[in-house]
C-alpha positions in Angstrom: 110.9 100.5 85.5 111.2 103.1 82.5 112.6 106.3 83.7 113.1 109.0 80.8 116.2 111.4 81.2 114.8 114.4 78.7 117.6 116.6 78.2 118.8 118.7 75.3 120.7 122.0 74.2 120.5 125.1 76.1 120.3 127.1 72.9 116.5 125.6 72.3 113.5 127.5 73.5 111.1 126.1 71.4 110.0 122.8 71.3 109.0 121.3 67.7 105.8 119.0 67.1 107.3 115.6 66.5 109.2 116.5 70.0 106.0 117.5 71.5 104.3 114.5 70.2 106.9 112.1 71.5 106.5 114.0 75.1 103.0 113.1 74.6 103.3 109.7 74.0 105.5 109.7 77.5 102.7 111.2 79.5 100.2 108.9 77.9 102.1 106.0 79.0 102.8 107.5 82.3 106.7 107.4 82.4 108.3 108.9 85.3 110.7 111.8 83.5 114.1 113.1 84.8 115.3 116.6 84.1 117.4 119.2 84.5 116.8 122.7 85.2 118.7 124.4 82.5 117.3 127.0 80.5 116.9 126.0 77.1 115.6 123.0 76.1 115.1 121.6 80.2 113.0 124.6 80.9 110.9 124.1 77.6 110.0 120.6 78.6 109.4 121.4 82.0 107.3 124.2 80.9 105.1 121.6 78.5 104.9 119.4 81.4 103.7 121.8 83.4 101.0 123.4 80.9 99.9 119.7 80.9 99.5 119.1 84.7 102.1 116.3 84.1 103.1 115.1 88.0 105.6 112.3 86.9 108.7 115.1 86.8 111.6 114.9 89.0 114.2 118.1 88.2 117.9 117.6 89.0 119.7 120.1 90.0 123.4 120.6 91.0 124.2 122.1 94.1 121.7 123.5 96.7 119.4 125.4 94.5 117.4 124.6 91.1 117.5 127.0 88.4 114.2 126.1 87.1 111.4 124.3 89.0 108.4 125.1 87.2 105.9 122.8 87.9 107.3 122.6 91.7 108.1 119.1 91.2 110.1 117.1 93.4 113.8 117.7 93.1 117.0 116.0 93.3 119.8 118.0 94.5 123.3 116.8 93.2 126.4 117.4 95.6 129.2 118.6 93.9 132.9 118.7 95.0 133.2 122.1 93.3 131.4 125.2 94.3 132.5 126.9 90.9 129.6 126.9 88.8 131.2 126.0 86.0 130.9 123.1 83.5 132.2 120.7 86.5 129.5 121.8 88.7 126.3 121.2 86.2 127.9 117.8 84.8 127.2 116.2 88.1 123.7 116.3 87.9 123.9 115.2 84.0 126.2 112.2 85.3 123.3 111.7 87.9 120.5 111.5 85.7 122.1 108.9 83.1 123.0 106.9 85.8 119.4 106.8 87.1 117.3 106.7 83.7 116.6 103.8 82.1 116.1 105.4 78.7 117.2 109.0 77.3 115.4 111.4 75.0 117.7 114.2 74.0 116.9 117.3 71.4 120.1 118.2 70.2 121.2 121.3 68.2 124.0 119.8 66.6 126.3 121.6 68.5 126.0 121.4 72.1 128.7 119.4 73.7 126.7 118.9 77.0 123.6 117.0 75.2 125.7 115.2 73.0 128.0 113.9 76.1 124.6 113.1 77.5 123.9 110.3 74.9 127.5 108.9 74.9 127.0 108.5 78.8 123.7 106.8 78.3 125.2 104.7 75.4 128.1 103.4 77.4 125.8 102.2 80.2 124.1 100.3 77.5 120.7 102.0 77.6 118.3 103.6 74.4 118.8 106.9 73.4 116.6 108.9 71.3 117.9 111.9 69.7 116.2 114.7 67.5 118.1 116.7 65.6 116.4 119.9 65.3 118.8 121.1 62.1 117.6 118.0 60.2 114.2 117.8 62.0 114.6 114.0 62.0 115.4 111.5 65.3 117.7 109.2 65.6 117.6 106.1 67.7 120.5 104.9 68.9 120.5 101.4 71.0 124.5 100.3 71.6 127.5 102.3 71.7 128.0 100.6 68.5 125.9 103.1 66.8 127.8 106.1 68.1 130.6 106.4 65.3 127.6 106.3 62.7 125.8 109.0 64.3 128.5 111.1 65.0 130.4 110.8 61.7 128.9 113.4 60.1 130.0 116.3 62.4 133.7 115.3 61.3 136.4 113.4 63.3 137.9 116.5 65.7 134.4 116.7 67.2 133.7 113.2 67.7 137.3 112.7 69.5 136.8 116.3 71.5 133.4 114.4 73.1 135.4 111.1 73.4 138.1 112.7 75.3 135.7 114.6 77.5 133.8 112.0 78.6 137.2 109.7 79.0 138.5 112.5 81.3 135.6 112.9 83.0 134.9 108.7 83.7 138.7 108.9 85.2 138.2 111.5 87.5 135.0 109.7 88.4 137.1 106.9 89.2 140.0 109.0 91.3 137.2 110.5 93.4 135.4 106.9 94.3 139.0 105.5 95.3 139.8 108.8 97.3 136.5 108.5 99.1 136.3 104.9 99.5 140.1 104.1 100.6 139.7 106.5 103.9 136.9 104.3 104.2 138.0 101.2 103.8 141.2 101.6 105.8 139.0 101.9 109.1 
């Protein structure tokens, strides 16, 4: 079953007509949606679905309290290894949504590293991602990690390198955490 991870930049508070049309298509197909609880695009998507009475929405939150759940939908609270509400805290829910989703739809302002990291997470898992680039008013469909280089090229080698380093560091931390948790269990 298809489950769509919808996300986007915190600096985007209004959704454009092309984005709304894609959201309407998701509703017409009655696809389950997972969305974060951040201000910006997450909140705008929630507001739109709520205004349309769409119920197939689940809100993912890091920690025990959601920042936004406009439609009072089911929530998935993702436990984190840190209580400091910085990037690592909120990244936990993004990783969980990328794992659970079968498809991604991101609304990107051309700047937000978090949104771009979600694109890369999904691609590395072999999942298709549609990105709406607000600055260019166009969609980009990415079907494989091979398309990442072409997609990110206009933003410069330094930006691309930074994104790839951040996700590589995240993946190493995940592996270390899994080993730390699993090794004591395995020795019992």
